[in-house]
C-alpha positions as CSV (number, residue, x, y, z in Angstrom):
1,M,227.4,212.1,42.8
2,K,224.1,213.6,41.8
3,R,223.5,217.0,40.3
4,I,220.1,218.8,40.0
5,I,219.6,220.3,36.5
6,T,216.9,222.7,36.4
7,L,215.1,223.9,33.2
8,I,213.5,227.0,32.2
9,L,209.9,225.8,31.2
10,F,207.5,227.5,28.8
11,V,205.1,226.6,26.4
12,I,205.1,227.0,22.7
13,A,202.0,226.2,20.0
14,S,203.2,224.3,17.3
15,N,205.0,226.2,15.0
16,T,204.0,224.8,11.5
17,F,205.3,226.0,8.1
18,S,201.8,226.7,7.2
19,Q,201.2,228.9,10.0
20,S,203.3,231.5,8.0
21,G,200.6,231.6,5.8
22,W,202.1,229.0,3.4
23,E,202.2,225.3,3.6
24,L,205.1,223.2,2.7
25,M,203.8,220.4,0.3
26,Y,206.8,218.9,-1.0
27,G,210.5,219.2,-1.0
28,G,212.5,221.2,1.8
29,T,213.7,224.8,3.1
30,G,216.8,225.3,5.0
31,D,216.9,222.6,7.9
32,T,214.0,220.8,6.3
33,Y,215.9,220.3,3.1
34,S,217.3,217.1,4.4
35,P,215.2,214.5,2.5
36,Y,215.5,212.1,5.7
37,Y,213.5,211.1,8.4
38,S,215.0,209.8,11.7
39,G,212.4,208.4,13.8
40,I,208.8,207.3,13.8
41,Y,206.6,206.0,16.6
42,F,202.9,204.8,16.0
43,A,200.4,204.6,19.1
44,N,198.0,202.6,16.9
45,D,196.8,202.1,13.5
46,L,195.5,205.6,13.1
47,T,198.2,207.9,15.3
48,G,201.5,208.1,14.4
49,Y,204.5,210.6,14.2
50,V,207.4,210.7,11.8
51,L,210.5,212.8,13.0
52,G,213.2,214.4,10.8
53,N,215.6,217.1,11.1
54,N,214.2,220.0,13.4
55,F,210.5,218.7,12.2
56,Y,208.0,216.2,12.6
57,K,204.6,215.2,10.7
58,K,201.8,213.5,12.6
59,T,198.9,211.6,11.4
60,T,195.7,210.8,13.0
61,D,194.0,208.6,10.4
62,G,196.2,206.2,9.5
63,G,198.5,208.1,7.1
64,T,195.7,209.5,4.8
65,S,196.7,213.1,6.0
66,W,199.6,214.3,7.7
67,I,200.4,217.8,9.7
68,R,203.7,219.1,9.6
69,T,205.4,220.9,12.7
70,D,208.8,222.9,12.5
71,S,211.5,223.3,15.2
72,I,210.6,220.2,16.9
73,G,212.2,216.8,15.8
74,S,215.2,214.2,16.3
75,S,215.7,210.7,16.1
76,N,216.0,211.0,19.9
77,H,212.5,210.4,21.2
78,F,210.2,208.8,23.1
79,F,206.3,208.7,23.3
80,L,204.4,207.0,25.8
81,N,201.1,206.9,24.0
82,S,199.5,209.1,21.2
83,Q,199.2,212.3,23.4
84,T,202.5,212.0,25.5
85,G,205.5,212.2,24.2
86,W,209.3,213.8,24.6
87,V,211.8,214.5,21.6
88,F,215.3,216.0,21.8
89,G,216.3,218.5,19.2
90,S,218.2,221.9,19.0
91,N,220.2,220.9,22.3
92,R,216.8,220.8,24.3
93,L,214.3,218.3,25.3
94,N,210.6,219.0,24.2
95,F,207.7,217.5,25.7
96,T,203.9,217.3,24.6
97,S,201.0,215.9,26.9
98,N,198.5,216.9,24.2
99,G,199.6,215.2,20.9
100,G,201.7,218.0,19.7
101,T,199.2,220.9,20.1
102,S,201.6,222.4,22.3
103,W,205.1,221.8,23.8
104,S,207.0,222.5,27.0
105,I,211.0,223.3,26.4
106,V,213.8,222.2,28.4
107,T,216.7,224.8,27.9
108,S,219.2,222.8,29.8
109,P,222.5,220.6,29.4
110,V,220.5,217.7,29.3
111,I,221.9,216.3,25.9
112,G,221.1,212.9,25.1
113,S,221.5,210.1,23.0
114,S,218.4,208.1,23.9
115,L,215.0,208.5,26.2
116,F,213.3,206.3,28.1
117,F,210.1,207.1,30.4
118,L,208.4,204.5,32.6
119,N,205.3,206.8,33.0
120,E,204.3,210.8,32.6
121,N,206.7,211.3,35.6
122,T,209.8,209.0,35.6
123,G,212.2,208.9,32.9
124,Y,215.9,208.3,31.8
125,S,218.3,209.9,29.5
126,C,221.7,208.9,28.4
127,G,224.4,210.0,26.3
128,L,228.2,211.4,25.8
129,G,230.7,210.4,28.4
130,G,228.9,207.8,30.1
131,F,226.0,210.5,31.1
132,I,222.7,209.3,32.5
133,S,220.3,211.1,34.1
134,K,216.9,211.0,35.9
135,T,213.6,213.2,36.1
136,I,210.6,212.3,38.1
137,N,208.5,215.2,37.5
138,G,208.2,214.6,33.6
139,G,211.4,216.4,32.5
140,I,210.9,219.5,34.8
141,N,213.9,218.8,36.6
142,W,216.9,216.1,35.9
143,I,219.3,214.3,38.3
144,Q,222.5,213.5,36.9
145,L,223.4,209.5,38.1
146,T,226.8,207.9,38.7
147,S,227.4,205.4,35.6
148,G,230.9,204.8,36.5
149,V,232.0,204.6,32.6
150,N,233.0,207.4,30.1
151,E,232.1,205.8,26.9
152,K,229.2,207.1,25.2
153,L,225.8,205.3,26.0
154,N,223.7,204.8,23.2
155,S,220.2,203.3,24.5
156,I,218.6,202.8,27.8
157,H,215.8,200.7,28.7
158,F,213.6,199.9,31.9
159,I,211.5,196.9,32.6
160,N,210.1,198.3,35.9
161,S,210.6,201.1,38.4
162,N,214.0,199.3,39.5
163,F,215.2,197.3,36.7
164,G,217.1,199.0,33.9
165,V,219.9,198.6,31.2
166,C,221.9,200.7,29.4
167,A,224.4,200.1,26.2
168,G,226.8,201.9,24.2
169,D,230.4,202.2,22.6
170,W,233.1,199.7,22.9
171,G,230.7,197.1,24.2
172,T,229.7,198.7,27.2
173,I,226.6,196.9,28.8
174,L,225.1,198.5,32.5
175,T,222.4,197.2,34.5
176,T,220.6,198.8,37.6
177,T,218.4,197.2,39.9
178,N,217.8,200.1,42.3
179,S,216.2,202.5,39.8
180,G,219.5,203.9,38.5
181,N,221.2,204.8,41.9
182,N,223.9,202.1,41.2
183,W,225.1,200.8,37.9
184,I,227.2,197.6,37.2
185,K,229.3,197.2,34.1
186,F,229.3,193.8,32.4
187,T,232.8,193.5,30.6
188,D,232.3,190.0,29.0
189,V,231.0,191.4,25.8
190,N,233.6,193.8,24.5
191,L,233.2,193.8,20.8
192,G,231.5,196.6,18.7
193,F,229.7,199.6,19.3
194,F,226.0,198.7,20.7
195,T,223.2,201.0,19.4
196,K,220.2,199.1,21.0
197,I,219.3,197.6,24.0
198,S,215.8,196.1,24.9
199,F,214.4,193.4,27.4
200,I,211.3,191.5,27.2
201,D,211.0,190.6,30.4
202,Q,213.8,191.1,33.6
203,Q,215.5,188.0,32.5
204,T,215.6,188.2,28.9
205,G,217.1,190.7,26.7
206,Y,218.9,191.8,23.5
207,V,221.6,194.1,22.6
208,C,222.7,194.9,19.0
209,G,224.8,197.3,17.1
210,T,227.3,197.9,14.5
211,G,229.4,194.8,13.1
212,N,226.9,192.3,13.2
213,N,226.8,192.0,16.7
214,I,223.6,190.7,18.5
215,F,223.6,189.1,21.6
216,R,221.0,187.9,24.0
217,T,220.8,187.1,28.0
218,T,218.4,185.3,30.0
219,N,219.9,185.6,33.2
220,A,219.2,189.6,33.7
221,G,222.6,190.4,32.0
222,L,224.9,188.1,34.1
223,N,226.0,186.3,30.6
224,W,225.6,187.5,26.9
225,M,225.5,184.9,24.3
226,P,225.8,186.0,20.4
227,I,222.9,185.3,18.1
228,Y,224.0,184.0,15.0
229,A,221.3,185.0,13.0
230,G,222.9,185.7,9.3
231,F,222.0,189.6,10.0
232,N,224.5,191.3,7.7
233,D,223.4,194.7,8.4
234,I,223.4,197.4,10.9
235,V,220.3,197.0,13.2
236,V,217.9,200.1,13.2
237,S,215.0,198.9,14.7
238,F,214.4,196.1,17.3
239,F,211.1,195.1,19.1
240,F,208.9,192.2,20.0
241,T,205.1,192.5,19.8
242,S,204.6,189.7,22.1
243,Q,206.6,187.5,24.5
244,S,207.3,185.3,21.6
245,T,207.4,187.3,18.5
246,G,210.0,189.8,17.6
247,Y,211.6,191.7,14.6
248,M,215.1,193.2,13.8
249,F,215.1,195.6,10.7
250,G,218.5,196.6,9.2
251,S,219.4,199.8,7.5
252,F,219.8,197.7,4.1
253,G,216.6,196.4,4.2
254,S,217.2,192.9,6.2
255,N,214.2,191.8,8.3
256,F,214.6,189.0,10.9
257,R,212.0,187.3,13.0
258,T,211.6,185.3,15.9
259,T,208.4,183.2,17.1
260,N,210.2,181.6,19.9
261,G,211.0,184.4,22.2
262,G,214.5,184.7,20.5
263,L,215.9,181.5,20.8
264,S,216.2,181.2,17.0
265,W,215.8,184.0,14.1
266,N,215.2,183.5,10.5
267,P,215.1,186.0,7.8
268,H,211.5,187.1,7.3
269,T,211.5,189.4,4.3
270,N,213.8,191.6,2.4
271,S,212.7,195.3,2.4
272,S,215.8,196.7,-0.1
273,N,213.4,198.0,-2.3
274,L,212.4,200.8,0.4
275,G,216.2,202.1,0.1
276,K,217.8,202.8,3.2
277,I,215.8,202.1,6.2
278,Y,216.1,204.8,9.1
279,A,213.3,203.4,11.7
280,V,210.6,200.9,11.9
281,S,207.8,200.9,14.4
282,P,204.7,198.5,15.3
283,A,201.4,200.3,15.4
284,S,199.8,196.6,15.9
285,A,201.1,192.9,15.7
286,N,200.6,192.8,12.1
287,T,200.9,196.8,11.0
288,F,204.5,198.2,10.9
289,W,205.3,201.4,9.8
290,C,208.8,202.6,8.0
291,A,210.6,205.5,7.7
292,A,212.9,205.0,4.6
293,D,215.2,207.0,2.0
294,T,214.6,210.1,0.5
295,G,211.9,211.0,3.1
296,T,209.4,208.3,2.3
297,I,206.9,206.5,4.6
298,H,205.8,202.9,4.1
299,K,203.0,200.9,5.6
300,S,203.0,197.4,5.9
301,L,199.8,195.3,7.0
302,D,201.8,191.9,7.1
303,E,204.4,192.1,9.8
304,G,207.1,193.9,7.2
305,Q,206.7,191.5,4.2
306,N,205.0,193.8,1.9
307,W,205.1,197.7,2.1
308,D,202.9,200.5,0.6
309,L,204.0,203.7,0.2
310,V,202.3,206.3,2.0
311,L,203.8,209.5,1.8
312,K,206.9,211.2,0.1
313,Q,208.4,214.4,1.1
314,F,210.0,214.8,-2.3
315,I,208.6,214.1,-5.4
316,T,211.7,215.1,-7.2
317,Y,215.0,216.7,-6.3
318,N,215.1,218.5,-9.6
319,N,214.6,222.3,-9.6
320,L,210.8,223.1,-10.3
321,T,210.8,226.3,-12.8
322,C,207.2,227.2,-13.3
323,V,203.7,226.4,-11.9
324,H,199.9,227.0,-13.3
325,F,196.8,226.2,-12.1
326,A,193.6,226.1,-14.4
327,N,191.4,226.0,-11.5
328,S,191.5,225.5,-7.8
329,Q,191.9,221.4,-8.2
330,T,194.1,221.1,-11.3
331,G,197.5,222.3,-11.8
332,Y,200.9,221.8,-13.5
333,I,204.4,222.3,-12.6
334,G,207.5,221.9,-14.9
335,S,210.9,221.0,-14.0
336,N,214.5,221.7,-15.5
337,S,214.7,218.0,-16.5
338,G,211.5,218.2,-19.0
339,R,209.3,216.4,-16.6
340,I,205.6,217.8,-16.0
341,L,203.9,217.3,-12.6
342,R,200.3,217.3,-12.7
343,T,197.8,217.4,-9.8
344,T,193.9,217.0,-10.0
345,N,193.5,217.7,-6.1
346,S,195.0,220.8,-5.2
347,G,198.6,219.8,-5.1
348,I,197.9,217.1,-2.4
349,N,199.2,214.4,-5.0
350,W,201.2,214.5,-8.2
351,Q,201.6,212.6,-11.0
352,S,204.8,212.9,-13.6
353,E,203.9,213.0,-17.1
354,N,206.3,212.6,-19.7
355,L,206.8,215.5,-22.5
356,N,209.5,213.6,-24.3
357,T,212.2,216.4,-24.0
358,T,215.1,217.1,-21.8
359,F,214.5,220.9,-22.3
360,N,214.1,223.1,-19.2
361,I,210.4,224.0,-19.0
362,K,210.2,227.8,-18.5
363,S,206.5,228.4,-18.7
364,I,203.2,226.8,-18.7
365,L,199.7,228.5,-19.6
366,F,196.1,227.1,-19.7
367,R,193.6,229.0,-21.4
368,N,190.8,226.7,-20.0
369,S,190.9,223.1,-18.0
370,S,191.7,221.4,-21.5
371,T,193.8,223.5,-23.5
372,G,197.2,224.5,-22.3
373,Y,200.7,225.4,-23.7
374,I,204.5,224.8,-22.7
375,C,207.5,226.5,-23.7
376,A,210.8,225.2,-23.3
377,G,214.5,225.5,-24.6
378,D,218.0,224.1,-23.8
379,G,219.1,227.5,-22.3
380,Y,220.8,228.3,-25.9
381,T,219.8,227.3,-29.3
382,H,217.3,224.9,-29.2
383,G,213.5,225.6,-28.0
384,A,210.1,223.9,-28.7
385,I,206.5,224.6,-27.7
386,F,203.9,222.1,-26.8
387,R,200.1,222.2,-26.9
388,T,197.8,219.8,-25.0
389,T,193.8,219.6,-25.4
390,N,193.1,216.9,-22.9
391,S,194.2,218.6,-19.8
392,G,197.7,217.4,-20.1
393,L,197.3,213.9,-20.4
394,N,199.1,214.1,-23.7
395,W,201.4,216.9,-25.3
396,N,202.0,217.4,-28.8
397,T,205.0,219.5,-30.0
398,V,203.2,222.2,-32.2
399,Y,206.7,224.3,-32.7
400,Q,210.6,223.6,-32.7
401,D,213.1,226.8,-32.7
402,T,216.6,227.5,-33.0
403,S,216.2,229.5,-29.9
404,S,215.6,228.6,-26.3
405,L,212.1,229.9,-25.3
406,N,211.5,231.3,-21.9
407,S,207.8,232.6,-21.8
408,I,204.4,232.2,-23.5
409,F,201.2,234.2,-23.3
410,F,197.7,234.1,-24.8
411,I,195.4,236.9,-24.8
412,N,192.5,234.8,-26.0
413,D,191.9,231.4,-27.1
414,N,193.5,232.0,-30.7
415,T,196.4,234.8,-30.1
416,G,199.5,234.3,-28.2
417,W,203.2,235.1,-28.0
418,A,206.2,233.5,-27.1
419,V,209.7,234.9,-26.3
420,G,213.4,233.7,-25.4
421,R,217.0,234.1,-26.3
422,L,218.6,235.3,-29.5
423,A,215.5,237.9,-29.5
424,A,213.1,235.1,-30.2
425,I,209.5,236.6,-30.7
426,L,206.9,234.3,-31.9
427,K,202.9,234.8,-32.7
428,T,200.2,232.6,-33.3
429,T,196.6,233.5,-34.4
430,N,195.3,229.9,-34.7
431,S,195.6,228.5,-31.3
432,G,199.1,227.5,-31.2
433,L,198.9,225.4,-34.6
434,N,201.2,227.8,-36.6
435,W,203.7,230.5,-35.4
436,N,205.3,233.2,-37.0
437,T,208.8,234.8,-36.2
438,Y,209.8,238.4,-35.6
439,K,213.4,238.0,-34.4
440,H,214.6,241.0,-36.5
441,Q,212.7,243.4,-34.3
442,I,214.9,243.2,-31.3
443,Y,218.7,242.3,-32.1
444,N,220.3,239.4,-30.0
445,S,218.5,240.1,-26.7
446,I,217.7,237.5,-24.1
447,L,214.2,237.8,-23.8
448,Q,212.5,236.8,-20.4
449,D,208.8,237.1,-20.5
450,V,205.8,238.3,-22.5
451,W,202.4,240.1,-21.4
452,F,199.8,241.7,-23.7
453,T,196.7,243.8,-22.3
454,D,195.1,243.5,-25.8
455,E,195.5,242.0,-28.9
456,N,197.6,245.0,-29.9
457,T,199.5,246.5,-27.0
458,G,202.2,244.0,-25.4
459,Y,205.3,244.2,-23.6
460,I,208.6,242.1,-23.3
461,A,210.8,241.8,-20.3
462,G,214.3,241.6,-21.5
463,L,217.7,241.2,-19.7
464,S,218.7,244.8,-20.6
465,T,215.5,246.8,-21.0
466,L,211.5,246.6,-21.3
467,Y,210.1,246.6,-24.7
468,K,206.5,247.3,-25.6
469,S,204.8,246.8,-28.9
470,T,201.4,248.7,-30.1
471,N,200.6,246.6,-33.3
472,G,200.3,243.1,-32.0
473,G,204.0,242.2,-31.9
474,I,204.9,243.2,-35.1
475,N,207.3,246.0,-34.2
476,W,208.8,246.7,-30.8
477,F,210.3,249.8,-29.1
478,S,212.5,250.0,-26.1
479,L,210.6,252.0,-23.2
480,P,212.7,254.9,-21.8
481,G,213.8,254.7,-18.5
482,S,213.3,251.0,-17.9
483,V,216.1,248.5,-16.6
484,G,216.9,245.1,-17.4
485,S,213.6,242.9,-16.4
486,Y,212.8,239.6,-15.4
487,R,209.1,239.3,-15.2
488,V,206.4,241.7,-16.4
489,Q,202.7,241.7,-15.9
490,F,199.7,244.4,-16.2
491,T,196.5,244.2,-14.1
492,N,194.5,246.6,-16.6
493,S,195.6,248.5,-20.2
494,G,197.3,251.3,-17.6
495,T,198.7,249.5,-14.6
496,G,201.7,247.0,-14.4
497,Y,204.7,246.1,-13.1
498,F,207.8,244.4,-13.8
499,S,210.7,242.8,-11.6
500,S,214.3,243.8,-12.2
501,S,217.1,241.7,-13.4
502,T,219.8,244.2,-12.3
503,S,218.6,245.9,-9.3
504,N,218.3,243.3,-6.4
505,G,215.1,243.5,-5.0
506,M,213.2,246.0,-7.1
507,V,209.9,246.1,-8.5
508,F,209.1,248.9,-10.8
509,K,205.4,249.8,-11.5
510,T,203.5,252.1,-14.1
511,M,200.2,253.5,-14.0
512,N,200.3,255.0,-17.5
513,S,200.9,252.2,-19.8
514,G,205.0,252.2,-19.4
515,T,205.6,256.0,-20.1
516,N,206.8,256.3,-16.5
517,W,208.2,253.8,-13.9
518,I,208.3,254.0,-10.1
519,G,210.9,251.7,-8.4
520,Y,209.6,250.2,-5.2
521,F,212.2,248.1,-2.8
522,A,210.6,245.0,-2.2
523,G,213.5,243.2,-0.4
524,T,216.7,241.9,-0.7
525,G,216.8,238.5,-2.6
526,S,213.6,239.3,-4.3
527,G,213.1,240.1,-8.0
528,G,212.5,236.4,-9.4
529,D,209.0,235.6,-10.4
530,M,206.1,237.9,-9.8
531,C,202.1,237.6,-9.8
532,F,199.6,240.0,-9.4
533,V,195.7,239.5,-8.9
534,N,194.8,242.9,-9.1
535,E,196.2,246.7,-8.8
536,Q,196.9,246.1,-5.1
537,T,197.6,242.8,-4.4
538,G,201.0,240.8,-5.6
539,W,204.0,238.6,-4.5
540,V,207.4,238.5,-5.7
541,G,209.6,235.4,-5.2
542,G,213.4,234.6,-4.8
543,T,215.1,233.8,-1.5
544,G,211.6,234.1,-0.2
545,I,208.0,235.4,-0.7
546,R,207.0,238.8,-0.2
547,G,203.5,240.3,-0.5
548,T,202.0,243.7,-1.2
549,T,198.7,244.8,-0.6
550,N,199.0,248.7,-1.5
551,G,200.0,248.2,-5.0
552,G,203.9,247.3,-4.5
553,L,204.5,250.7,-2.2
554,N,205.1,248.4,0.9
555,W,206.3,244.6,0.8
556,Q,205.6,242.4,3.6
557,L,207.9,239.3,4.1
558,Q,205.6,236.1,4.2
559,I,208.3,233.2,4.2
560,S,212.2,233.3,4.1
561,L,213.9,230.3,2.4
562,S,217.5,228.8,2.9
563,Y,219.9,227.4,0.6
564,P,219.8,225.5,-1.6
565,A,215.9,226.5,-1.7
566,S,214.5,229.3,-3.5
567,I,211.4,230.2,-5.2
568,N,211.4,230.3,-9.1
569,S,207.5,230.5,-10.0
570,I,204.4,231.7,-8.2
571,H,200.8,231.7,-9.5
572,F,197.7,232.8,-7.6
573,L,194.1,232.0,-8.9
574,N,192.8,235.2,-6.6
575,N,193.8,237.0,-3.6
576,S,194.0,234.1,-1.1
577,E,194.7,230.6,-3.2
578,G,198.4,230.3,-4.7
579,W,201.1,228.1,-5.1
580,A,205.0,228.5,-5.8
581,V,207.5,226.2,-6.7
582,G,211.5,226.2,-6.4
583,N,214.5,224.3,-6.2
584,T,215.2,221.0,-4.7
585,G,211.6,220.2,-5.5
586,T,210.3,222.6,-3.4
587,I,206.3,222.9,-3.4
588,I,204.3,225.4,-1.3
589,R,200.7,226.5,-1.0
590,T,198.6,229.4,0.6
591,I,195.0,229.5,1.0
592,S,195.4,232.9,3.0
593,G,197.5,234.9,0.5
594,G,200.2,233.9,2.3
595,I,199.4,236.0,5.7
596,G,200.1,233.8,8.6
597,I,199.6,233.8,12.3
598,T,201.0,231.5,15.2
599,T,198.5,230.2,17.4
600,I,200.4,230.6,20.9
601,S,197.3,228.7,22.9
602,S,194.4,227.3,22.6
603,L,193.0,228.4,26.0
604,V,190.2,230.7,25.5
605,P,190.8,234.1,26.9
606,K,187.9,236.2,28.9
607,S,188.2,239.2,26.7
608,F,189.8,240.8,23.8
609,N,193.3,242.1,24.3
610,L,196.0,243.7,21.9
611,H,199.4,243.1,23.6
612,Q,202.3,245.3,23.7
613,N,204.4,244.6,20.8
614,Y,208.0,242.8,21.6
615,P,210.7,243.8,21.2
616,N,209.8,247.6,21.7
617,P,211.6,249.7,20.5
618,F,212.7,247.3,17.7
619,N,214.8,246.7,14.4
620,P,213.3,245.7,11.9
621,V,210.9,243.0,13.1
622,T,208.4,242.9,16.0
623,K,206.1,240.6,17.2
624,I,202.5,241.2,18.0
625,R,200.1,239.2,20.0
626,F,196.5,239.3,20.7
627,S,193.5,237.3,22.2
628,I,189.9,236.5,21.0
629,P,187.7,235.4,23.8
630,A,184.3,233.1,22.9
631,S,181.0,234.7,22.9
632,G,178.0,232.8,22.9
633,E,177.3,230.5,20.1
634,I,180.0,232.3,17.9
635,S,182.6,230.0,17.4
636,S,184.8,232.2,15.2
637,R,184.7,236.0,13.8
638,V,186.6,238.1,11.6
639,I,189.9,239.8,13.0
640,S,191.5,242.8,11.2
641,L,195.1,243.9,12.8
642,R,196.3,246.9,11.2
643,I,199.6,249.3,10.8
644,Y,199.5,253.0,10.8
645,D,202.1,255.6,10.6
646,I,202.5,258.8,12.7
647,L,199.6,260.7,10.8
648,G,196.9,257.7,10.8
649,K,197.6,256.6,7.4
650,E,197.1,252.6,6.9
651,I,200.4,251.3,5.7
652,T,199.9,247.5,6.1
653,V,197.2,244.7,7.3
654,L,198.8,241.8,9.1
655,V,195.6,240.0,9.7
656,N,192.3,240.2,8.1
657,E,190.5,236.6,8.6
658,E,188.1,234.5,10.4
659,L,189.7,233.4,13.7
660,K,188.4,231.1,16.4
661,P,188.9,231.9,20.2
662,G,192.4,231.7,21.1
663,I,195.9,233.6,21.6
664,Y,197.7,234.5,18.5
665,E,200.9,236.3,17.3
666,T,202.4,237.5,13.9
667,D,205.5,239.2,13.2
668,W,205.5,242.6,11.2
669,D,209.0,243.4,9.4
670,A,209.5,246.9,9.0
671,S,212.7,246.7,6.8
672,N,210.9,248.9,4.3
673,F,210.0,251.7,6.5
674,S,211.9,254.5,8.3
675,S,212.4,255.1,12.1
676,G,209.5,256.7,13.8
677,I,206.4,256.1,15.7
678,Y,203.7,253.3,14.5
679,F,200.3,252.4,15.7
680,Y,198.4,249.2,15.4
681,S,195.1,248.2,16.1
682,L,193.0,245.3,16.7
683,I,189.8,245.8,14.7
684,T,186.5,243.4,15.2
685,D,182.9,243.8,14.6
686,N,182.4,245.2,18.2
687,F,185.7,245.7,19.5
688,T,188.8,248.0,18.7
689,Q,192.0,248.7,20.7
690,T,195.0,250.5,19.4
691,R,198.8,250.6,20.6
692,K,201.9,252.6,20.1
693,M,205.4,251.1,18.8
694,V,208.6,252.6,18.1
695,L,211.0,251.5,15.0
696,I,214.6,252.8,15.4
697,K,217.2,251.9,12.9
């Protein structure tokens, strides 16, 4: 029986994490939390792909740098070369012909365990229930073939346009000599579950799987003989780099090699130091790449005998609690295990520094590139302050307390404060060498954060209320009308903010030094850490990150995270360059203030165009697409996309950056706005277009 399976074809651009405005440096969020890569392919020594759960990473420089793309990723993939490939994922088949710049999506019932393509047009897929299908137009249409079996088929391979083989559960091996129109089942091999099958020519092939089952044929599959290679492992990768030389890699580090076309196999090396191996791919006869445990990628230049670590998806599985950058290059991260991470290249690489403590590191602050402070604690009755004067290479304990400490702040090089549990309030006037205590001022309260606008005026965020001092922290009083607070920050002597610890998603603002406070709803799940770089621009963390550019009046969702990931700390150097850290080792970075757009197509439009938003009407999120043409020698231009209410008042800025010609798309989340008519405008130096949209709640 042949059945035509038609797809719906459309093009999506690479949907990277960074196109949300934030780049995932390490760790994982939601579907990407899994620390495992499931597949790997290298076309040559420079260009390769590693695939995970609903994402992949690509390198074009031999692993020096990687670009991550979400929503595409699976162990079931096939690449013809560096540009052309197919990937199964989310019950669909994705196809690229330009190295992943864009993907075509097959939304059809073609769900396979294995893919194989002879060329850009002809390919095969196999899967559950003896399913085998064929395409002759690159995956646009699929024809279901009759396999004659019901067992799950796990691997398919073709030597040429006529001869192909397929292997699956319960010792199933199928061969075809007429392009898959008919399949012959061989039943002399009936042990185990076969996961890989491959032929080096039309006569010689291998099949392997679970239970130490490895078999070889030299007569096109008519007979199969077991290979007793001592391979006590589960084969995850099997390939030949020449007619005579082949390799088998096992899940737990076994590596066997043949140099006589498979007549004999001998242990080549043991790669158990890599942890569990998921896939190995040859880039050339000598250069191999390996996707291994905990999201690591390794490279070998000697056929897998020695491996160098190239990439780690996770630096740590610990929860990261605080982040601070002294400048654009040098930054520090604290964890709940007492470890400090340090970078000198903007967060690309991190080195772990030992603080000689198991305390939870709660706050990091650097006064300059050399001098920095850390406060930490066990969460109850033990805390400490650490100081470095050599950029974090060494840390000295300068204070130990009977209260766990949560926050530290310096107004200048000499004067600073620290606060914590049991109403702990500490002050130094000699750069942290000595500390005075003021615990008697606020009885038995949990103090979360401290901020001073000058040497006399300061604020403390407490779980029950907000406190203020006007004499350098000697005395404190509760501010009327304030509620429990988690973070507090002032951008000048009068304007300040605090995130609430008792009202979910609320951020409060004062413009008169704390006398009065106005509450703004930043969004459900907000109310964690907070960072403002000026009176208008700030961010709050939690189950995601939201930003404001109008002093807290409106908040735009920039990125949403899924359990177990969440944001514990945010730090910005200016209104564009920032970092955030959180649970499960999550480290993310932005160089655009978190404002992101999606590149829909790199095709150059002939003219500017602001498309109608969709859906419209909408509730509460809508998409806005716009086109930017080329213009003479101008390779890019500053583009602004702004939202206005019915009265013409600007309420938010979605895009305000330099963009190259192309087609772009961005979201507007109107969760914090009421139903009504709104306008959005695309503005450049010589073009403006405005459209109307309707929000209905």
